[in-house]
N, C-alpha and C positions, 0 to 999 in steps of 0.2 A: 649836146647830150647824145649818147649813142642810143640805138633802138632798144637794146636790152635794158639800159638804165631807165629810159622813158617808160618801158613796160612795167618795170618794177615800181617806179614812182607813181604811176597811175593805176597799177594793178588792183588796188583796193576798191576802186570805184564800182565795178560790177557787184561785189559783195555788199557794198553800202546801199546800192539801189535795191537789192533784194531785201535787206533789212529795213530800208525805208518803206517798202511796200507793206511790211508788217505794221509799222507805225501808222501808215496811212489807213490801214484797215481799222485800227483802233479809233482813229479820227473820224472815219466814215460812220462807225457806230454812233459816235457823238452826234454827227449831223443827222443821221437817220432818227435817232431818239428824239431830237428836237424838230424833226420834220422840216429841216432846212434844205429844201430841194436844190437851190443853187450851190450851196457849199457841198452838199452830197455829190452833185455832178462834177464839180471841180476836183474833189478828192478822188472820186472813182477814176476820172481821166488821168490823174496823177499816178494812181496805182497801176493803171493799164500801161501808161508810158514807161514806168519803171520795169514792168514785165517785158515790154517790147525791147528795151534797151540793154538789160543786164546780160543776157546770153550772147548776143552778137558782139557787144563791147568786150566781154571776157575772151571770146574767140579772137577778136581783132588784136587785143593786147597780149594774147598768148598766156592768159592767166586762168583759163578754164581748168576746173578741177572737179573731182567727185564731191567735195565739200560744197563748192559753189553751186553745182547742179542740185544737190540736196537742199540747200538753203533756198534756192529758187523754187524748187518743187514744193517745199513746205510753205513758202509764202504764197504760191499759187493756190495750194489747197485751202489755206486759211481764207484767202480772198474769194475764191470761187464758191466754196461751201458757205460763205456768208451771204451770197446773193439772195437766197430764199429768205434769210432772216431780215435783211434790209427791205426786201419787198414786203414782208409781213409787217414791218414797222410802218410802212406807208399805206399798204393795202392788205390788211389782215384777211379780209373776206376772200380775196383771190387765192392766197396761200392756203386758207382753210379748204377751199374747193379742190385744190390740187395736192393736199397733204399726203395722200398715199403715193402719188407719182413722185413727189419731191423726196419722200422717205425712201422709195425704191431706188431712185437715182443716187441718193446720198449713200446708201448701203453699197451699191455697185461701185461707185467711185472710191469709197473707203476700202473696199475689197481690192481694187486695182492697186491702190497705194500700198497696202500691206503686202500683196503678192509681188509687186515690183520690188519692194524692199527685200523680201525673202530671196527672190530669184536673182536680182541684179545688184543688190546692195545700193539701190537708188530709190528715192521716194516716188518718182514718177516715170512713166514711159510716155514720151512726147514725140510728136511729129507735126507736120503742117496741119493735119486734120484736127489735132487737139488744140492747136492755136486758134483755128477757125471756130471750133465749138466754144472756146472761151469768149471769143468776140461775139458770137451769136448769143451766148448766155448773158453777157453784159448788156448788149443791145436789147435783148428781150426783157430783161429786168427793168431797164430804163423805160421801155415802151409801156410795160404794165404799170409801173409807178406813175408815169405821167398821164396815160390815157386808159388804163384798164386792160383786161385780157380780151383779146379778140381771137376767133377761131384760127385764123391764119398764123398769128404769132405763136399760138399753142402748137400747131402742126410743125412749123419751122423749127422751133426750139426742141421739141421732142425728137424730131427726125435727126437733127444735128447731134444731139446728145447721144442718141441710140447709135448713130454711126461712129461717134468718137469712142464710146464704150466698146463697140464691136472691134474697132481697130486696136484698142489697148489690150483687150483680152486676147485678140488674135496674135499680137506681138508676144504676149506671155506664152501662149500655146506654141508658137513657132520656136521660141527660145527653149522651151522644155522638150520639143520634139525634133530638134536638129536644125532649125533655120532661124537663127536669131538675127534677122535683118529688119530693116525699116524702123530701127530704134535710134532716135537721135537724142543726144544729150552731151 
């Protein structure tokens, strides 16, 4: 089989991984609703794994596209914006304490998604920092669900999310004022 035929035959896999992440999110809601922490952990790790694999696999197979990037970004948004909801389902008191902070970050991230769509016709603006903030967000949510909120977890998660938002808004500003660099997708 030639390389082109192999890429075409396997090219659907990255898109399938992104769509699988959306299905996993629905399954994670089921696990969180039933407070099934082991199932919750396995499903979240599966969703994270699909997020890690879909982009590099699409680039490797030569099947990356604007549609694939948007499906990946939409799946990311659904997944990461669900983290506070899942945390609430396990530890409602923690989310209640942080409700204004969570609402603020949610509004800012939703703003970045909308502005990215307007400016780039893409749902998200990503780079390595945004990948790291997603990892910190998942790890922070896991820690809070399992052991509760501690000051250092709060500081690390807030600092990482603030840096991520600054990078994303900075990329949008650079794109609008003549330097559209540091944008990976």
